[in-house]
Backbone as ProteinMPNN parsed JSONL, in Angstrom:
{"seq_chain_A": "MYARGMSQRDISSTIEEIYGFSVSHEMISDITDHVLPELEEWQTRPLSNCYAFVFVDCMFTTIRNQYESKKYAVYTILGYTMEGKAYG", "coords_chain_A": {"N_chain_A": [[-32.528, 66.246, 18.071], [-30.133, 67.673, 17.159], [-29.267, 69.049, 19.297], [-28.446, 66.976, 20.785], [-25.981, 66.465, 19.649], [-26.144, 65.094, 17.465], [-24.638, 64.501, 14.133], [-25.537, 67.05, 11.161], [-26.071, 65.098, 8.693], [-26.188, 62.808, 10.439], [-28.335, 62.815, 11.775], [-30.392, 63.331, 9.33], [-30.013, 60.558, 8.156], [-31.109, 59.295, 10.484], [-33.883, 60.043, 10.189], [-34.755, 58.909, 7.951], [-34.474, 56.352, 8.263], [-36.083, 55.93, 10.411], [-38.634, 57.248, 9.605], [-38.944, 56.729, 6.685], [-38.357, 58.271, 4.725], [-36.44, 60.617, 3.085], [-34.533, 63.495, 3.762], [-32.644, 65.775, 2.786], [-29.183, 66.755, 4.146], [-28.643, 69.588, 4.094], [-31.084, 70.637, 4.221], [-31.611, 69.929, 6.663], [-29.445, 71.881, 7.885], [-30.551, 74.312, 7.109], [-32.68, 74.093, 8.58], [-32.1, 74.073, 11.358], [-30.557, 76.701, 11.574], [-32.624, 78.175, 11.199], [-33.9, 77.689, 13.596], [-32.352, 77.9, 15.894], [-31.386, 81.115, 16.592], [-34.36, 81.372, 17.86], [-34.296, 79.872, 19.744], [-32.041, 80.63, 21.128], [-33.021, 83.563, 21.909], [-35.165, 82.869, 23.331], [-33.837, 81.539, 25.746], [-32.889, 83.82, 26.571], [-34.727, 85.113, 27.471], [-36.643, 87.385, 29.554], [-37.356, 86.634, 33.528], [-39.648, 86.163, 35.453], [-39.564, 87.461, 39.263], [-40.908, 86.124, 41.518], [-42.465, 83.26, 41.941], [-45.479, 81.75, 41.883], [-46.003, 78.571, 41.889], [-44.054, 76.069, 41.374], [-43.007, 73.381, 39.078], [-40.692, 70.692, 38.87], [-39.073, 68.454, 36.382], [-37.092, 65.974, 35.461], [-35.086, 63.919, 32.969], [-33.201, 61.325, 32.242], [-30.581, 60.993, 29.588], [-28.627, 60.016, 26.953], [-26.132, 61.98, 25.701], [-23.993, 62.986, 22.6], [-21.05, 64.324, 22.856], [-18.944, 65.664, 20.857], [-16.724, 63.436, 20.645], [-17.367, 61.828, 22.729], [-19.736, 60.019, 24.951], [-21.996, 60.58, 27.153], [-24.191, 60.281, 29.977], [-26.615, 62.646, 31.003], [-28.785, 64.462, 33.099], [-31.601, 66.267, 32.075], [-33.422, 68.64, 32.634], [-37.255, 69.69, 32.953], [-38.937, 72.543, 33.944], [-41.492, 74.427, 35.077], [-43.294, 77.417, 35.839], [-45.596, 79.178, 37.633], [-46.904, 82.249, 37.729], [-48.276, 84.769, 40.515], [-50.407, 85.961, 39.242], [-51.057, 83.466, 37.162], [-50.025, 83.215, 34.765], [-48.419, 81.411, 33.163], [-44.771, 80.115, 33.252], [-42.255, 78.682, 30.932]], "CA_chain_A": [[-31.267, 65.518, 17.828], [-29.197, 68.397, 16.537], [-29.318, 69.485, 20.495], [-28.303, 65.926, 21.431], [-24.963, 65.883, 19.25], [-26.034, 64.404, 15.97], [-24.449, 65.967, 13.049], [-26.87, 66.644, 10.09], [-25.62, 63.918, 7.867], [-26.889, 61.384, 11.226], [-30.026, 63.104, 11.46], [-30.987, 62.963, 8.168], [-30.266, 59.221, 8.075], [-32.354, 58.761, 11.267], [-35.111, 60.152, 9.867], [-35.053, 58.393, 6.528], [-34.584, 54.816, 9.005], [-37.133, 55.633, 11.18], [-39.689, 57.699, 8.731], [-39.075, 56.4, 5.567], [-38.518, 59.722, 3.635], [-35.158, 61.107, 3.009], [-34.472, 65.254, 4.333], [-31.249, 66.283, 2.616], [-28.692, 67.372, 5.477], [-28.586, 70.952, 3.416], [-32.377, 70.755, 4.864], [-31.203, 70.354, 8.101], [-28.996, 72.851, 8.179], [-31.248, 75.297, 7.317], [-33.923, 74.65, 9.923], [-30.974, 74.796, 12.633], [-30.342, 78.096, 11.028], [-34.07, 78.962, 11.841], [-34.492, 77.459, 15.241], [-31.442, 78.572, 16.797], [-32.196, 82.45, 17.03], [-35.496, 81.546, 18.017], [-33.835, 79.176, 20.726], [-31.368, 81.621, 22.078], [-34.088, 84.503, 22.408], [-36.342, 82.081, 24.697], [-32.848, 81.342, 27.002], [-32.266, 85.095, 27.259], [-36.231, 85.899, 28.288], [-36.496, 87.804, 31.436], [-38.029, 85.939, 33.912], [-40.508, 86.944, 36.852], [-38.84, 87.587, 40.473], [-41.312, 85.206, 42.117], [-43.368, 82.26, 40.966], [-46.61, 80.812, 43.006], [-46.116, 77.204, 41.983], [-43.211, 75.572, 40.497], [-43.262, 71.98, 38.786], [-39.605, 70.526, 37.776], [-39.471, 67.037, 36.062], [-36.272, 65.284, 34.655], [-35.032, 62.896, 32.691], [-31.749, 61.181, 32.139], [-30.554, 60.68, 28.443], [-27.058, 60.187, 26.624], [-25.746, 62.991, 24.587], [-22.851, 62.779, 22.479], [-20.31, 65.759, 22.753], [-18.151, 65.526, 19.941], [-16.425, 61.843, 20.23], [-17.565, 60.857, 24.126], [-21.469, 59.699, 25.35], [-22.679, 61.318, 28.29], [-25.739, 60.57, 30.456], [-26.972, 63.71, 31.642], [-29.928, 65.005, 33.541], [-32.271, 66.954, 31.495], [-34.739, 69.099, 33.499], [-37.991, 70.467, 32.663], [-39.224, 73.219, 34.319], [-42.706, 75.118, 34.714], [-43.542, 78.225, 37.083], [-46.351, 79.806, 37.34], [-46.927, 83.689, 38.583], [-49.258, 84.782, 41.433], [-51.809, 85.821, 38.286], [-51.803, 82.645, 36.783], [-49.273, 83.073, 33.943], [-47.195, 79.723, 33.132], [-43.863, 80.261, 32.313], [-41.442, 77.095, 30.914]], "C_chain_A": [[-29.845, 66.085, 17.377], [-28.678, 68.763, 18.179], [-28.352, 68.268, 21.175], [-26.858, 65.9, 20.876], [-24.71, 65.338, 17.738], [-25.509, 65.314, 14.98], [-25.811, 66.084, 12.235], [-26.989, 65.663, 9.309], [-26.431, 62.422, 8.837], [-28.058, 61.848, 11.381], [-30.714, 62.722, 10.148], [-31.161, 61.281, 7.568], [-31.049, 58.656, 9.238], [-33.435, 58.816, 10.838], [-35.609, 59.252, 8.724], [-34.867, 56.461, 7.135], [-35.628, 54.752, 9.607], [-38.914, 55.852, 10.091], [-39.535, 57.232, 7.56], [-38.808, 57.339, 4.165], [-37.357, 60.171, 3.78], [-34.757, 63.102, 2.989], [-32.954, 65.523, 4.066], [-30.802, 67.041, 4.174], [-28.435, 69.025, 5.284], [-29.717, 71.493, 4.526], [-32.194, 71.266, 6.32], [-30.519, 71.241, 8.612], [-29.906, 73.709, 8.151], [-32.795, 75.509, 8.074], [-33.393, 74.681, 11.062], [-30.586, 75.921, 12.593], [-31.583, 78.394, 11.567], [-34.296, 79.515, 13.32], [-33.65, 77.994, 15.934], [-31.195, 80.012, 17.32], [-33.147, 82.746, 17.749], [-35.42, 80.861, 19.735], [-32.985, 80.513, 21.47], [-32.305, 82.912, 22.309], [-35.267, 83.956, 23.536], [-35.027, 81.741, 25.894], [-32.932, 82.789, 27.337], [-33.322, 85.895, 27.503], [-35.811, 86.352, 29.441], [-37.437, 86.916, 31.981], [-38.825, 86.598, 35.086], [-39.583, 86.433, 38.1], [-39.438, 86.325, 41.063], [-42.457, 84.269, 41.331], [-44.61, 81.539, 42.098], [-45.981, 79.207, 42.838], [-44.873, 76.757, 40.86], [-43.017, 74.362, 39.918], [-41.399, 71.606, 38.43], [-39.785, 68.691, 37.887], [-37.472, 66.866, 35.595], [-36.295, 64.082, 34.184], [-33.674, 62.584, 32.364], [-31.232, 60.685, 30.767], [-29.021, 60.684, 28.35], [-26.888, 60.72, 25.435], [-24.225, 63.051, 24.278], [-22.171, 64.093, 22.281], [-18.893, 65.199, 22.012], [-17.473, 64.18, 20.018], [-16.82, 61.178, 21.982], [-19.04, 61.118, 24.2], [-21.216, 59.919, 26.586], [-23.769, 60.818, 29.056], [-25.75, 62.078, 31.555], [-28.569, 63.84, 31.987], [-30.695, 66.143, 32.576], [-33.36, 67.599, 32.196], [-36.125, 69.598, 32.889], [-38.811, 71.276, 33.685], [-40.517, 74.337, 34.423], [-42.743, 75.502, 36.312], [-44.534, 79.005, 36.613], [-46.452, 81.152, 38.589], [-48.03, 83.709, 38.992], [-50.114, 85.255, 40.573], [-52.012, 84.665, 37.703], [-51.094, 82.507, 35.541], [-48.419, 82.058, 33.961], [-46.033, 80.55, 32.236], [-42.949, 78.938, 31.9], [-40.224, 76.902, 29.612]], "O_chain_A": [[-28.797, 65.455, 17.235], [-27.45, 68.735, 18.256], [-27.548, 68.596, 22.047], [-26.178, 65.218, 21.643], [-23.683, 65.19, 17.076], [-25.757, 66.517, 14.888], [-26.86, 65.484, 12.473], [-28.137, 65.244, 9.16], [-26.986, 61.435, 8.354], [-28.964, 61.09, 11.035], [-31.541, 61.814, 10.069], [-32.047, 60.848, 6.831], [-31.646, 57.595, 9.06], [-34.172, 57.836, 10.944], [-36.792, 58.924, 8.63], [-35.137, 55.512, 6.398], [-36.293, 53.718, 9.544], [-39.859, 55.082, 9.921], [-40.665, 57.441, 7.12], [-39.023, 57.1, 2.977], [-37.073, 60.151, 4.978], [-34.826, 63.727, 1.931], [-32.128, 65.5, 4.978], [-31.513, 67.604, 5.006], [-28.058, 69.686, 6.251], [-29.537, 72.356, 5.385], [-32.432, 72.318, 6.914], [-30.776, 71.574, 9.77], [-30.265, 74.055, 9.277], [-33.613, 76.426, 8.153], [-34.015, 75.26, 11.953], [-30.171, 76.362, 13.665], [-31.506, 79.004, 12.634], [-34.572, 80.553, 13.923], [-34.123, 78.734, 16.797], [-30.798, 80.116, 18.48], [-33.251, 83.836, 18.312], [-36.159, 81.173, 20.669], [-33.508, 81.229, 22.324], [-32.048, 83.263, 23.461], [-35.984, 84.586, 24.313], [-35.436, 81.716, 27.055], [-33.063, 83.006, 28.541], [-33.198, 87.099, 27.725], [-34.918, 85.936, 30.179], [-38.283, 86.391, 31.257], [-38.414, 87.663, 35.547], [-38.983, 85.358, 38.094], [-38.658, 85.381, 41.183], [-43.124, 84.583, 40.345], [-44.288, 80.837, 43.056], [-45.467, 78.73, 43.85], [-44.863, 77.12, 39.684], [-42.456, 73.892, 40.908], [-40.867, 72.402, 37.656], [-40.253, 67.944, 38.747], [-36.787, 67.884, 35.491], [-37.072, 63.205, 34.562], [-32.914, 63.536, 32.188], [-31.555, 59.497, 30.743], [-28.256, 61.127, 29.207], [-27.274, 60.265, 24.359], [-23.345, 63.133, 25.135], [-22.706, 64.936, 21.561], [-18.023, 64.491, 22.521], [-17.852, 63.598, 19.001], [-16.466, 60.035, 22.273], [-19.583, 62.105, 23.704], [-20.209, 59.453, 27.119], [-24.727, 61.138, 28.353], [-25.063, 62.363, 32.536], [-29.447, 63.387, 31.252], [-29.944, 67.108, 32.435], [-34.356, 66.887, 32.321], [-35.767, 70.142, 31.844], [-39.486, 70.536, 34.4], [-40.367, 75.25, 33.612], [-42.525, 74.878, 37.351], [-44.537, 79.496, 35.485], [-46.205, 81.119, 39.795], [-48.932, 83.075, 38.444], [-51.193, 85.001, 41.108], [-53.216, 84.466, 37.539], [-51.506, 81.501, 34.964], [-47.658, 81.917, 34.918], [-46.106, 81.223, 31.209], [-43.002, 78.056, 32.758], [-39.6, 75.847, 29.502]]}, "name": "protein", "num_of_chains": 1, "seq": "MYARGMSQRDISSTIEEIYGFSVSHEMISDITDHVLPELEEWQTRPLSNCYAFVFVDCMFTTIRNQYESKKYAVYTILGYTMEGKAYG"}
């Protein structure tokens, strides 16, 4: 939800609406602060020069950026090396 542009307070409200329990916006902040370094590490990981198979899928979703909502393509890509190791 955070990646889709929702504020921490919006996420807290949405969780309460959907699941019926409350999570403080401070807890949402703590979670995102913990996850973002792992996300950055994953985004900058080294990739193989060659993949034997590559699977690509896409879905369109609406993402809010500041005060504007737009539809974006979100891709999932999974590649297998010649040794059969998967990277996604």
